[in-house]
Structure formats: C-alpha cells, structure tokens
C-alpha positions in Angstrom: 6.3 -79.5 35.2 8.0 -80.4 38.4 11.6 -81.7 38.5 10.6 -85.1 39.5 8.2 -85.5 36.7 10.7 -84.1 34.3 13.2 -86.9 35.4 10.5 -89.6 35.3 9.5 -88.5 31.8 13.0 -88.3 30.6 13.5 -92.0 32.0 10.4 -93.0 30.0 11.8 -91.5 26.9 15.2 -93.2 27.4 13.3 -96.5 27.9 11.4 -95.8 24.7 14.4 -95.2 22.6 16.3 -98.2 23.9 13.4 -100.4 23.4 13.0 -99.3 19.8 16.8 -99.6 19.2 16.8 -103.1 20.8 13.9 -104.2 18.5 15.9 -102.8 15.6 19.0 -104.8 16.8 17.0 -108.1 17.1 15.6 -107.6 13.5 18.7 -106.2 11.9 19.2 -109.2 9.4 15.5 -109.0 8.6 15.2 -105.3 8.4 13.4 -104.5 5.1 15.5 -102.0 3.2 12.8 -100.8 1.0 11.2 -97.4 1.4 8.5 -98.0 -1.2 7.6 -95.1 -3.5 9.5 -92.7 -1.0 12.7 -94.6 -1.5 12.5 -95.0 -5.2 11.9 -91.2 -5.7 14.7 -90.4 -3.1 17.3 -92.5 -5.0 16.4 -90.5 -8.0 16.9 -87.2 -6.2 20.2 -88.4 -4.8 21.4 -89.5 -8.2 20.7 -85.9 -9.7 17.8 -87.1 -11.7 15.4 -84.8 -9.7 12.1 -85.7 -8.0 11.1 -88.3 -10.7 9.9 -91.7 -11.0 8.7 -94.5 -13.4 6.3 -95.9 -11.0 8.4 -99.1 -10.7 9.0 -99.6 -14.4 5.1 -99.3 -15.3 5.3 -95.8 -17.0 7.9 -93.6 -18.6 10.3 -92.0 -16.3 9.6 -88.4 -15.5 9.0 -85.9 -12.9 6.3 -86.8 -10.4 4.2 -85.2 -7.5 2.8 -88.6 -6.5 4.3 -88.4 -3.1 4.7 -85.4 -0.6 8.2 -84.1 -0.9 9.4 -84.1 2.7 10.1 -87.8 3.4 11.6 -88.6 -0.2 13.8 -85.4 0.3 14.9 -86.6 3.8 15.7 -90.0 2.5 17.6 -88.5 -0.4 19.8 -86.6 2.1 20.3 -89.7 4.0 21.4 -91.7 0.9 23.8 -89.0 -0.1 25.5 -89.0 3.4 25.3 -92.8 4.3 24.5 -94.7 1.1 21.6 -97.1 0.6 21.5 -99.0 3.9 18.6 -97.8 5.9 19.7 -98.9 9.4 20.6 -95.4 10.4 17.4 -94.1 9.1 15.6 -96.6 11.5 17.8 -95.6 14.5 17.0 -91.8 13.5 13.2 -92.6 13.5 13.6 -94.2 17.0 15.0 -91.0 18.3 12.1 -89.2 16.7 9.6 -91.4 18.2 11.4 -90.8 21.7 10.5 -87.1 21.1 6.8 -88.1 20.4 6.9 -90.0 23.7 8.2 -86.8 25.6 5.5 -84.8 23.8 2.8 -87.1 25.0 3.9 -86.9 28.5 4.0 -83.1 28.2 0.6 -82.7 26.6 -1.1 -85.2 28.9 0.2 -83.3 31.9 -0.8 -80.0 30.4 -4.4 -81.2 29.6 -5.1 -83.5 32.4 -2.5 -83.9 35.0 0.6 -85.7 36.1 -0.8 -89.2 36.1 -2.4 -89.0 32.6 0.8 -87.5 31.1 3.1 -90.2 32.5 0.8 -93.0 31.6 0.4 -91.7 28.1 4.0 -91.6 27.6 4.5 -95.0 29.1 1.8 -96.5 27.0 3.3 -95.2 23.6 6.8 -96.1 24.8 5.8 -99.9 24.9 3.0 -100.0 22.4 4.1 -102.8 19.9 3.3 -100.9 16.8 5.0 -97.8 17.9 8.0 -100.0 19.0 8.4 -101.4 15.5 7.4 -98.3 13.8 10.9 -96.9 13.2 11.6 -100.1 11.0 8.9 -99.0 8.5 10.3 -96.3 6.0 7.2 -94.2 5.5 6.3 -90.6 6.3 4.0 -91.2 9.3 6.7 -91.3 12.2 7.5 -87.7 11.1 4.0 -86.6 10.8 3.6 -87.7 14.5 6.5 -85.6 15.4 5.0 -82.4 13.6 1.6 -83.2 15.3 3.0 -83.4 18.7 5.1 -80.1 18.2 1.9 -78.6 16.8 -0.3 -79.4 19.8 2.6 -78.2 22.2 2.7 -74.8 20.5 -1.2 -74.8 20.6 -1.1 -75.3 24.4 1.4 -72.4 24.8 -1.0 -70.3 22.6 -3.9 -71.1 24.9 -1.8 -69.9 27.9 -0.2 -66.9 26.4 -2.0 -66.1 23.1 1.0 -64.7 21.3 1.4 -64.1 17.6 4.8 -65.7 17.6 3.0 -69.0 18.6 0.9 -68.7 15.6 3.9 -68.1 13.3 5.7 -71.3 14.8 2.5 -73.3 14.5 2.1 -72.3 10.9 5.7 -73.4 10.1 5.1 -76.8 11.7 1.7 -77.1 9.9 3.4 -76.4 6.6 6.1 -79.1 7.2 3.4 -81.5 8.2 1.5 -80.8 4.9 4.6 -81.5 3.0 4.9 -84.7 4.8 1.3 -85.9 4.4 -1.4 -84.5 2.4 -4.0 -84.7 5.2 -2.3 -82.2 7.4 -4.3 -79.2 6.3 -6.9 -80.5 8.7 -4.7 -79.4 11.6 -5.1 -75.8 10.6 -8.9 -75.9 10.8 -9.0 -78.2 13.9 -6.4 -75.8 15.8 -8.8 -72.9 15.4 -11.9 -74.8 16.4 -10.0 -76.3 19.4 -9.0 -72.9 20.5 -12.5 -71.5 19.8 -14.3 -74.0 21.9 -12.0 -73.6 25.0 -11.6 -69.7 24.9 -14.6 -68.6 23.0 -14.8 -67.0 19.5 -13.3 -63.7 18.9 -11.9 -61.4 16.2 -8.5 -62.0 17.4 -8.9 -65.7 17.0 -10.2 -65.2 13.5 -7.2 -63.0 12.6 -4.8 -65.5 14.1 -6.6 -68.2 12.3 -6.1 -66.4 8.8 -2.5 -65.8 9.8 -2.0 -69.5 10.6 -3.4 -70.5 7.2 -1.4 -67.9 5.4 1.8 -69.0 7.1 1.1 -72.8 6.4 0.5 -71.9 2.7 3.6 -69.8 2.5 5.6 -72.9 3.6 4.2 -75.1 0.9 4.2 -72.5 -1.8 7.6 -73.1 -3.3 6.6 -76.7 -3.8 3.3 -75.7 -5.3 5.0 -73.5 -7.5 7.4 -76.4 -8.7 4.3 -78.5 -9.4 2.6 -75.7 -11.5 5.9 -75.2 -13.4 6.2 -78.9 -14.1 2.7 -80.0 -14.7 1.0 -76.7 -15.7 -1.7 -77.3 -13.0 -2.3 -76.2 -9.5 -1.2 -79.2 -7.3 -0.7 -78.0 -3.7 1.2 -81.0 -2.7 0.7 -84.3 -4.5 -1.4 -85.8 -7.3 -2.7 -89.3 -6.2 -5.9 -88.5 -4.5 -7.9 -90.0 -7.4 -5.9 -93.0 -7.7 -6.4 -93.9 -4.1 -10.2 -93.2 -4.5 -10.2 -95.5 -7.3 -8.2 -98.2 -5.5 -10.8 -98.3 -2.9 -13.9 -98.0 -5.2 -14.4 -100.0 -8.4 -15.9 -103.4 -9.4 -14.2 -106.1 -7.1 -12.6 -103.6 -4.7 -11.9 -104.5 -1.2 -11.9 -100.9 0.1 -8.2 -101.3 0.6 -5.1 -100.9 -1.8 -5.0 -104.8 -2.1 -7.3 -107.4 -3.4 -8.9 -110.3 -1.6 -5.7 -112.3 -2.5 -3.6 -109.8 -0.6 -1.8 -108.6 -3.8 -1.7 -104.9 -4.9 -5.1 -104.1 -6.5 -3.6 -103.3 -9.8 -2.6 -107.0 -10.0 -5.8 -108.3 -8.7 -8.2 -106.9 -11.1 -10.7 -108.7 -13.2 -9.2 -109.4 -16.6 -12.1 -107.8 -18.4 -11.9 -104.7 -16.2 -8.2 -104.6 -16.5 -8.4 -104.7 -20.3 -10.9 -101.7 -20.1 -8.9 -99.4 -17.8 -5.3 -100.2 -18.5 -5.1 -99.0 -22.3 -6.3 -95.5 -21.0 -3.5 -95.2 -18.5 -1.0 -94.2 -21.1 0.2 -90.5 -20.9 1.5 -88.4 -18.0 0.7 -88.5 -14.3 -2.1 -85.9 -14.7 -3.7 -87.7 -17.5 -3.6 -91.0 -15.4 -5.2 -89.1 -12.4 -8.1 -88.1 -14.6 -8.6 -91.4 -15.8 -8.8 -92.8 -12.2 -11.1 -90.1 -11.4 -13.5 -91.0 -14.3 -13.5 -94.6 -13.3 -13.9 -94.0 -9.7 -16.9 -91.6 -10.1 -18.5 -93.8 -12.8 -18.4 -96.8 -10.2 -20.0 -94.5 -7.4 -22.7 -93.3 -9.7 -23.6 -96.5 -11.2 -23.2 -98.6 -8.1 -24.2 -96.5 -5.1 -25.2 -99.4 -2.9 -22.0 -101.0 -3.5 -20.1 -98.0 -2.7 -22.0 -97.4 0.6 -21.1 -101.1 1.4 -17.5 -100.4 0.7 -17.6 -97.3 3.0 -19.1 -99.4 5.8 -16.3 -102.2 5.4 -13.7 -99.4 5.4 -14.9 -98.1 8.6 -14.9 -101.6 10.0 -11.4 -102.3 8.7 -10.1 -99.0 10.0 -11.2 -99.5 13.6 -10.7 -103.4 13.7 -8.2 -104.9 11.4 -7.7 -105.2 7.5 -7.9 -108.8 6.6 -6.1 -108.0 3.2 -3.0 -106.8 5.2 -0.1 -109.3 5.2 0.1 -109.0 9.1 -3.7 -109.6 9.6 -3.4 -113.0 11.2 -0.6 -112.0 13.6 -2.1 -111.3 17.1 0.9 -109.1 18.0 -0.4 -106.9 15.0 -4.0 -106.6 15.9 -4.6 -107.5 19.8 -2.8 -104.5 21.3 -4.8 -102.2 18.9 -8.2 -103.6 20.4 -6.8 -103.1 23.9 -5.8 -99.4 23.1 -9.2 -98.5 21.7 -11.0 -100.3 24.4 -9.1 -98.1 27.0 -9.5 -95.0 24.9 -13.3 -95.4 24.8 -13.2 -95.8 28.6 -11.1 -92.7 28.6 -13.4 -90.7 26.5 -16.4 -91.5 28.7 -14.3 -90.5 31.8 -13.3 -87.2 30.2 -16.8 -86.4 28.8 -17.0 -83.4 31.1 -13.8 -82.1 29.7 -14.7 -82.9 26.2 -13.5 -79.4 25.0 -9.9 -80.0 26.3 -9.7 -83.2 24.0 -11.8 -81.6 21.2 -8.7 -81.3 19.0 -8.3 -85.1 19.1 -11.9 -86.0 18.9 -12.2 -83.6 15.7 -9.0 -85.3 14.3 -10.4 -88.9 14.8 -13.8 -87.8 13.1 -12.3 -86.0 10.3 -9.8 -88.9 9.5 -12.4 -91.5 9.9 -14.5 -89.8 7.6 -12.1 -89.0 4.8 -10.6 -92.6 4.8 -14.1 -94.2 5.1 -15.0 -92.4 1.9 -12.0 -93.2 -0.1 -9.5 -96.0 0.9 -8.0 -97.3 4.0 -4.7 -98.7 5.1 -3.7 -99.6 8.7 -0.9 -97.0 8.7 -3.3 -94.2 7.9 -4.7 -94.4 11.6 -1.0 -93.8 12.8 -1.7 -90.1 13.3 -4.6 -91.0 15.6 -2.2 -93.0 18.0 -1.3 -89.8 20.3 -5.0 -89.0 20.7 -5.9 -92.5 21.4 -3.0 -93.0 23.8 -4.0 -89.9 25.7 -7.5 -91.3 26.0 -6.3 -94.7 27.0 -4.2 -93.0 29.8 -7.5 -91.3 30.8 -9.1 -94.7 31.0 -6.4 -96.2 32.9 -6.5 -93.4 35.5 -10.3 -93.8 35.8 -9.9 -97.5 36.5 -7.3 -96.7 39.0 -9.3 -94.0 40.8 -12.4 -96.2 40.7 -10.6 -99.2 42.4 -8.4 -97.2 44.8 -8.6 -98.3 48.5 -10.1 -94.9 49.5 -12.9 -95.4 46.8 -13.7 -98.9 48.0 -13.7 -97.7 51.7 -16.3 -95.1 50.6 -18.4 -97.6 48.7 -18.5 -99.9 51.8 
C-alpha cells in the first residue's frame, strides 16, 4: 500500500471513529444500558456467580451455555473495571469498528485495487447502521473484527503460503467461534476460497486440517467446561433448537417476535402456550429437547407452512423485518436497499473475478440458507456487511468508470 493511500485510509478511519463517537455523544442520554442476555450473564460472572443465568426470572438460576462466551466474558471484565455504565463499552466498540474500516480498505485494495479499497472504507465509515452499531451491546461488532482479521491473514496466506498464517487464522477462527456460533463456516469457506484461486493440492488439504485443529483447540476449554457442567458435548452454546422453534411453530412469523412485535414467547396462542409451557420445566438441556420436539413436529406436520415461513424469512432477511421495532424508520431500512442495490451491481461488474470474491459469495449463500431455514433477525446479516460493502464499492467504481469523460468520448 502506497504511503499516500495509507494516509488517506487512516484519515477515513479517523473520520469513522469520530462520527461514531459523535453519534454516541448525541444519544448519550438515550443510550440503552442493556446488553440483553449477554449483560445479564456478564453481571453474574462479575459478581462471582459464574457463567450462569435465570433467563430473566423465567427459570431456576444455574449454569448456562445459552450464549457464546466471548462477549459476556468481555462485558464481565468491563463491569469489574468500570462498573455497570456501558458508555465506555460503546466507545470501545467505536474503536473496534474503526479497525474494521481499516480492514475493509486493506482488503479492497488487495482484492481489487486502490479505488475499491478507499470506497469500501468510506462507505462503511458513514453507513448509518454501522455508525450506530457501537451503541448496541451484542457480539456482532466483535465478530466483524475477527472476520476482517481472518480475511487479512487469508490474503497473506495467498501471497506467501506460510504455516504461520494458518496458525494465526486458526486462532482468529476459534475466537470468532467463541463469539458467534456461525463462525465454523469460516474454516470451510477459507479452504474453498484458497482452493478456487490457487487450485487444490495436498498442501492445502494439510493446511485445511491444521486450520480446523487449531480452531477446535481454541474452543476446547469451553467445550470441556460445557461437558463437565451438562454432561453432553456442546461445542459452544445450546440454543440452536430454541431459535429453530421461535421461527417455526403454529403462529410463527419466522422471527423471534410475533405480529404484535412482542417476544414470541409472549405472543403465543393461549392453547399452544398451555401445551408447551408445562413441558419447559427442568434444566437447559431438557428445554432444548422440548423445543426440538415441537419444532420438528411442526415441520413434519405442516411442511407447506414451513416452506412459506422459509420464503418469508428470505424476504425479511434481504428487505426488512416488519416485526422489528425500527421497521417503520426510513433511516433503518432505506440505506440497506441502497447498499444491496450497489452490491448487486458490483457483483455483476466483478463477475469475471468471481473467485476473488468467492469467500464473500459463499458467506452470503451459507448465511442466507442457515437463517432462511431457522429464524431471522436483522442483526444476523451484520456479518455480511463487509462483503456487501466491498461489492458496493465495486458497483460505484463501475459507475464511475462507465460515466467517466474518457468513456463518453469513446461512446461518441
């Protein structure tokens, strides 16, 4: 990267961080000092009660594996150091997203060139959802950090092919898995991405196995903890079937909320609630099995309705979720449509170089499929923002090239 480009990229990063801190300052009195399940578990960890939770008073207090451990653990450390005011965590997350902006610039330049890199960094720096993201206390901003570092290491591996890059990538993938349960996809997609660009070889196979082993080794202590506590093999978290059920039962909307925008547990038909609620006594593992039973029962008995819910989820995932509290706010959904429109154009423009972007194409496909079959939330598409931003930058670059003065002269 040329020095001039380094300076421009650092300037974009500085603007990105200042914009996020400015947005935080403007909303400081309205800042939501709730970190949802993450925060409740973190408070128990900070208080010395362990990684435990009572599900907001619904069940008996006890050890949990309901959430991946990284973000609750980070929050617990923050609470111990600074108390229960989350303003500092929001500021820290603004800095983390500044690193993501830098990563997008680096990756864009490496994959496509100077213009795309600087455009991608600029788009993400000012994209409204990304500007306000530090004020939401969920794991996704940190997953974006791991994803960007993972791709950067992948680019270095493409250039040099060193085992050290695989070791670092495995460490990052493990941290990502401890942050979000969907992260194991990164390992598979990484190997396919390298294979599509450099060809398949025994070396790649060996390195792919090593990558998987290192990733598994990173999460192994947490997996061992889960086995010791619950007596079952739980790699990271337990709530897969809870979410499948939330999106798939009689009266479901495909999201974790009902048509009245309340949590689905409080929007159930009274007769259905009377049927399932008495069975939800017992520990976390038992409840997971109950939700599995009810979800699969619905899918087997109502396959047509299940398919309809899958199609609805795909629509919600790529447009907007009408059950979300912010669904009617244009600032929430309008920039998203602009972004995916530009990304679609960029995907077309980069079609001849599809292998370069295959990591992101595969991530988009896998994520869409997984959540389309289970349950959707708008924040579940946050991990797709880097890829969509890079493709949107390709789209803008295509438009600039198409309508440049030189192009118009040639057309005339």
